[in-house]
N, C-alpha and C positions, 0 to 999 in steps of 0.2 A: 503494500499500500504506499509505503513511504516513496518508492520509485515512481509510482503513478502520480502522487502529489507533486513530486519534483518536476515531472514533465509538464503537469498542468500549470505549475507556477511559471515555468520556463515560457510557455505559450502565452500565458495571461499577463505577466509582469516583467518580461525581459525583452522589450522591443529591440534592444541593441544586440540581442543574441544571448544564448544560455552561457552562464559562467561555469556550470557543472552539468554534465550529461551522464547517462548510463550507457557504457559501451561494452561491446563483446570483447572478452579477453583475448580471443584468438584472432579476430579480424579487425578489431577497432571500430566496426561499424556501430553507429549510434542506434540504440534501441528505442522503440516507441512502446513503453510499458502500457499494458491494459490490465483491467481486473476482470476476472472470470469466476463463474461459480464452479468450484472444485467437483461437484457432483455431476453437473450436466455438461460442463465445458463451455456453456453460453457466455457470451460477454454480458456483463452487468448493464452495459449501456444500451442493449439491444431493444429495450422497451418491454420485455416480458417479465420484468421484476418490479416488485412494489414493496413498501414496508408493510408489515402485518403484525398484529399483537403477538407477543411471545407467550410461553406458558405462564409467566408470572405477571402478565399484564392485569392491571385492575380495571374496574368497569369504566373509569374515565378514559383511559388509553384505548380500550376496546371501542368506545363510543366515537372517539376522535378518528380512529382508523376507518370505522364504518362511514362517518361523514365524508372523509376524504375519498373513499371508494365510491360512494354514491355520487360525489361531486364530479368524479372523473368519467362517469358514464354518460 
């Protein structure tokens, strides 16, 4: 996650160019880190993920997530 955050910061806040990048140790090629779901392998940014109440969520959290889900439909 730290590497993905670094890449995002470079895109958003370094118009003069990145001062630090993540690079392949063998080739030197600059990486473009992404976040994926370990189970499905899907990109988290592909639109098929949303936040959901966890097992310890209270009623308020469950209601907030339901409102967000209803608003997205």
